[in-house]
N, C-alpha and C positions, 0 to 999 in steps of 0.2 A: 333491727332491734338486736342486741346482743343475745347469745343463746344462754338460757338460764337452766334448761331441762325440766322446767315446770310445765306439765301438761295435764289436762283434765279431759274425761271421757266426752267426746262431743264437741270438744275444742280442737282447735288447729294444732297441726304438728309444729314441734320447735325445730329449728334446722341449725346445727352446728357446722359452720363452715370451716373446713381445714384446706390447706394448700392442695392437697392430692385427693381428699376425700369429702363428701357431704353427707352428713349424718342427720337423718330425719328422725325425731321421736314422737310417736304418738301413744295415747293412752286408749285402750279398748276393753270392752266387756265389764261384767259387773264386780269383777276383783281388780280392776283399774290395772290391768297388765300393760307392760311397756312393750311397744314393738319398734324395732329399728330397721330403717331403710337405709343401705349404705350405697352410694353411688359413686364410682371413679369418676374424677373430674375430666381425666383425659380421654376415657373411651365411652362414658355413659353407661358401662355396665353396673348392674344393681345386684344387690343380695338382700334378702329379708332375714332378719333375726327374729324368730318367735312370731309365727302366724297364729297370735293368740285368740282372737276373737274378732267379731264384725268384720267378715270377709269383704264386704262393700266398701268399707272404710280403708281397709288395707289396699284394695285393688285400685282405689282411687289415688291412694298415696303412690302406688307403684307407676300408675299412668301407663302410656302406650310403650314404653321402653322395655317392659318386661323384666324378667329375673334370670337374666343369663347366667348369674353366678349361683342362682339356686335360693334355698330356703334353709336356715340352720334353726333347728329346734334346740333350745338349750338343755332340755331336760323332759322327762316322761311325763309330769303331772299335766293333767287334762287342761287346766286354764291356759297351758302354753301351746296347744295345737287345735283349738276349737275350730279355727278357721283354715287349718293347713290343708284339708282335703279340697275346698273350695279354691284355695288360691293356686294350688298344684293344678287342678282341673281347668282353671282359666288362663294359666300362664304356661303350662307344660314345664314348670320349673323342678329341677333335680332336687332331691331332699337329702339334708345330712343331718346327722345326730350322733351322739357319743355311743361307741361300740356297746356298752353295757346298759344303755336306756333304750335303745332302738325297739327291742321287743316290747316294750311298753307303750308305744305309739302306734296307734292303729293304721296310719298311713304308712305305706313301706317306705323304708329307708334307702335311698340310692347309695349313699357313701356314708360308711362307718367311720367315725372319727375317734383317732386315738391322740394322747398326749404328745405333743409336739409336730402334729401334722400341719400343714398349711392350707388355709382356704383363700383363694384369690378372687379379687373384685377388680377386674380390668388389670391395672398396673399396681395394684395395692395388694399386700400380702398380709393375711392375719395369722397368727399361731394360736393353735387349739391347746388349751391347758384343761386336762382332766382333774376336777375337783370332786373327789369322793365325799359323801355323807347326806347331802340333802336328799339325793337319789344316787344308786349305784354309778350311773354313767354321765353325771352333769358335766357340761363343758362351758368353759369361758372362751372368749376370743380376744386376743391382744393385738392391737395395731400399734406398732412402734414407730411413730410419726417421725420420719427423718428430719423433719421442720420443726419438730417441737417435742412435747411430753408424749408418752404413750397414753393410749385409750383402750380400755377393757370393758366388754359387755359380758356381765357376770351372771346373767340369769338370776336364779335365786339363791346364789352362793354367797354373795357380799352385798350388804346394804349400808346406809348410814346407821350407825349404831350397833352393827352386829353382823354375824355370819347367818346364813339361812336357817330355817327351821328344821331342826332333827328330831322333833317330837319326843324329847326326854330320853332319847337313846345315848347314852353316855358315850358309847363306842362310836357311833356315827358322828358325834359332836367332836370328838376328839380327831376323827379322820378330817373332818371338814376344815377344822381350825388349822391342823397341820398343813394341809395342802394349800390353804389361802395364805398362811404365814411363809411357807417356803416357796410357792409357785407364783405368787403375787407380791406380798409384802417383802419378802426376801430378794427379789429379784428386779423389782421396779422402784423409780423414785417417787418421793412424796407428791410430785405434781401430775401423777398419773390420775387421769380421769375415770371415775367408775360409772358405768350406765348399768343399774340393775333392773330385774325384771318387774319391779314394781316401785312407784315412787320417785322421790328426788334423787338426783345425781350426788355424788360425793367424790372425795379424792383419797388416795392412800394416805396422805399427810394428815388429813382431817381425822382418820379414823386409828392411825398407828398407835397414838398414846394410849388408846382404850384396849389394846389386845390384852394385856394382862387382866383387866376387869373382865373381859370376856371369858378369859380362861376360869378365872375364880368363880363366876356365877355359873358356868356350865352350859350357856345358851348364847 
């Protein structure tokens, strides 16, 4: 079955098979959070993005190969780390999070992430992009696939139809829109696949025409 990115809580993961990387997407918890397991096809090393909820579901997804590349928490909001402690205890995985959000995550962060840092999964490299506004230290991970278009895990910073919630804070919205425009839309092609923290996937090309609309409406 071709990858669609459409998953439901309690249902199976959807797997996006790339040349060097396998991406498994699962929905967990009452807020239908997306969790992503990345697996290097050459080495079998794995990375989990957002241990959001339902630790048993996530540990079943991880399987027996563990999380040698660790767990990245995209931001400090509680719905994105409910299963983090249990997953870390079960796997011994090292934790990673944005430098300015780590203090808001109750599980200690082993590696503080800054803009431009590299997170490796076996032979695959992901670039960290710090996107301010939804939270002070939200991060996205960019995989610039040498065999195709880029893939970006945006947490709650970019969704189909707009940027993440800034709770009516005009300054936070301006910061988030600026960072998303400059670091994602400004640097990556329309074919770039977006994997958000909740809901369906999208592409930069599908969202790019709506940037003026988002700026005008202020959310």
